[in-house]
C-alpha positions as CSV (number, residue, x, y, z in Angstrom):
1,M,16.9,0.3,-13.9
2,R,13.6,2.1,-13.7
3,L,11.9,-0.9,-12.2
4,L,14.6,-1.3,-9.6
5,I,14.3,2.4,-8.6
6,N,10.5,2.0,-8.4
7,L,10.7,-1.0,-6.2
8,L,13.4,0.7,-4.0
9,L,11.2,3.8,-3.5
10,F,8.4,1.6,-2.3
11,Q,10.6,-0.5,0.0
12,V,12.1,2.7,1.6
13,S,8.6,4.1,2.0
14,W,7.3,0.9,3.6
15,F,10.2,0.7,6.1
16,A,10.0,4.4,6.9
17,C,6.2,4.1,7.7
18,I,6.5,0.8,9.7
19,L,9.7,1.6,11.6
20,G,8.7,5.2,12.1
21,A,5.4,4.2,13.6
22,A,7.0,1.5,15.7
23,H,9.5,3.9,17.2
24,G,7.2,6.9,17.8
25,Y,8.2,8.8,14.6
26,R,4.8,8.6,12.9
27,W,5.6,11.6,10.7
28,L,8.6,9.9,9.2
29,G,6.7,7.5,6.9
30,P,4.4,10.1,5.4
31,A,7.3,12.5,4.8
32,V,9.4,9.8,3.1
33,V,6.3,8.7,1.0
34,C,5.8,12.3,-0.1
35,A,9.4,12.6,-1.2
36,S,9.2,9.2,-2.9
37,I,6.1,10.2,-4.8
38,A,7.7,13.5,-5.9
39,L,10.8,11.7,-7.0
40,H,8.7,9.0,-8.8
41,L,6.6,11.6,-10.6
42,L,9.5,13.8,-11.6
43,T,12.0,11.2,-12.7
44,Q,10.0,8.1,-13.6
45,I,6.8,9.5,-15.2
46,P,6.8,11.6,-18.4
47,P,4.9,14.9,-18.0
48,S,2.1,13.7,-20.3
49,E,1.4,10.7,-18.0
50,R,1.6,12.4,-14.6
51,R,-2.1,13.2,-14.4
52,T,-3.0,9.6,-15.0
53,E,-0.4,8.4,-12.4
54,I,-1.7,10.8,-9.8
55,A,-5.3,9.7,-10.4
56,L,-4.2,6.1,-9.8
57,L,-2.4,7.1,-6.6
58,L,-5.5,8.9,-5.3
59,R,-7.9,6.2,-6.3
60,T,-5.8,3.6,-4.6
61,T,-5.4,5.7,-1.4
62,I,-9.2,6.2,-1.1
63,L,-9.7,2.4,-1.5
64,G,-7.0,1.8,1.1
65,L,-8.7,4.2,3.5
66,F,-11.9,2.1,3.3
67,I,-10.0,-1.2,3.7
68,E,-8.0,0.0,6.7
69,T,-11.0,1.6,8.4
70,A,-12.9,-1.6,8.2
71,L,-9.9,-3.5,9.6
72,I,-9.7,-1.1,12.6
73,Q,-13.5,-1.2,13.1
74,T,-13.4,-4.9,13.6
75,Q,-10.7,-4.5,16.3
76,W,-8.8,-7.4,14.8
77,I,-5.7,-5.2,14.5
78,S,-4.5,-2.1,16.3
79,Y,-1.8,0.3,15.3
80,T,0.9,1.8,17.5
81,G,0.1,5.3,18.8
82,I,-3.5,5.7,17.5
83,T,-7.0,5.1,18.7
84,P,-9.9,4.1,16.5
85,P,-12.0,4.8,14.4
86,Y,-9.6,5.9,11.7
87,P,-6.3,4.5,10.4
88,P,-3.1,6.6,11.1
89,L,-1.7,8.8,8.4
90,W,1.5,6.6,8.2
91,L,-0.7,3.6,7.3
92,I,-2.7,5.5,4.7
93,A,0.6,6.8,3.2
94,L,1.5,3.2,2.4
95,W,-1.3,3.0,-0.2
96,P,0.0,5.7,-2.6
97,A,3.5,4.3,-2.0
98,F,2.2,0.9,-3.1
99,A,0.3,2.4,-6.0
100,M,3.6,3.7,-7.4
101,T,4.4,0.1,-8.2
102,L,1.3,-0.8,-10.1
103,R,2.2,0.5,-13.5
104,H,5.9,-0.2,-13.1
105,S,7.4,-3.0,-11.0
106,L,4.1,-4.8,-10.7
107,A,2.9,-4.1,-14.2
108,W,3.4,-7.8,-15.0
109,L,0.1,-8.5,-13.0
110,Q,-2.0,-6.6,-15.6
111,G,-4.2,-9.1,-17.3
112,R,-3.2,-11.9,-15.0
113,S,-6.1,-12.0,-12.5
114,I,-5.3,-15.4,-11.0
115,L,-1.7,-14.4,-10.3
116,A,-3.0,-11.1,-8.8
117,I,-5.5,-12.9,-6.6
118,L,-2.8,-15.3,-5.4
119,L,-0.2,-12.6,-4.8
120,G,-2.8,-10.5,-2.9
121,A,-4.0,-13.3,-0.8
122,V,-0.5,-14.2,0.3
123,A,1.6,-11.0,0.2
124,G,-1.1,-8.8,1.7
125,P,-1.4,-10.6,5.0
126,L,2.4,-11.2,5.1
127,S,3.0,-7.5,4.9
128,Y,0.8,-6.8,7.8
129,M,2.3,-9.6,9.8
130,A,5.8,-8.2,9.1
131,G,4.6,-4.8,10.3
132,A,3.3,-6.3,13.5
133,Q,6.6,-8.2,14.0
134,L,8.4,-4.8,13.7
135,G,6.2,-3.2,16.3
136,A,3.9,-1.0,14.2
137,A,0.7,-3.0,14.9
138,T,-0.8,-5.7,17.1
139,L,-3.0,-8.5,15.7
140,A,-5.6,-8.8,18.5
141,H,-7.2,-11.7,16.6
142,P,-4.5,-13.0,14.3
143,L,-6.6,-15.7,12.6
144,A,-9.6,-13.4,11.9
145,A,-7.3,-10.6,10.7
146,T,-5.3,-12.9,8.5
147,I,-8.5,-14.3,6.8
148,Y,-9.9,-10.8,6.4
149,L,-6.6,-9.5,4.9
150,A,-6.3,-12.5,2.6
151,I,-9.8,-12.0,1.2
152,A,-9.5,-8.2,1.0
153,W,-6.2,-8.4,-0.8
154,A,-7.4,-11.2,-3.1
155,I,-10.1,-8.8,-4.2
156,T,-8.0,-5.7,-4.1
157,M,-4.9,-6.8,-6.0
158,P,-6.7,-7.8,-9.3
159,L,-8.8,-4.6,-9.0
160,L,-5.7,-2.5,-8.7
161,A,-4.0,-4.3,-11.6
162,R,-7.1,-3.6,-13.7
163,W,-7.1,0.0,-12.7
164,S,-3.5,0.4,-13.6
165,S,-4.0,-1.3,-16.9
166,K,-6.9,1.0,-17.7
167,E,-4.9,4.0,-16.6
168,L,-2.2,3.0,-19.1
169,K,-4.7,3.3,-22.0
170,A,-6.3,6.5,-20.7
């Protein structure tokens, strides 16, 4: 049941960020993400592990800021309602929302680098394409953006799986 709740919190956060941005409610996603993280930390994480979980969320968010800034700087993708050079808050909010899954519903990736690479290379770009289809972004150069995203996520996913595995032992 905990894994299902974890996955549900992420999905609700993802849709709030994407649909909120697409419809001019850019504040909605970050607000839902904050509520999801609070619920996650208070109901899913024992008090003794909260500091470790928060560190993983922060580390993942900082990594996401760099990845998203690079994507915007290339002008391969643009986001609804923002101007470069930095990613919108709703997009950055997706990173800690995703990080909530790393030690829980995606824990099965720990120690499975090949699966993490494959999942990242496929699911990463698909998530951005879905966001574009829902109106939160525009892929100005779809092929270049997809290749970048596949490579970035093929590197990022095993790194995040490793971070979450180390965090479990901390």
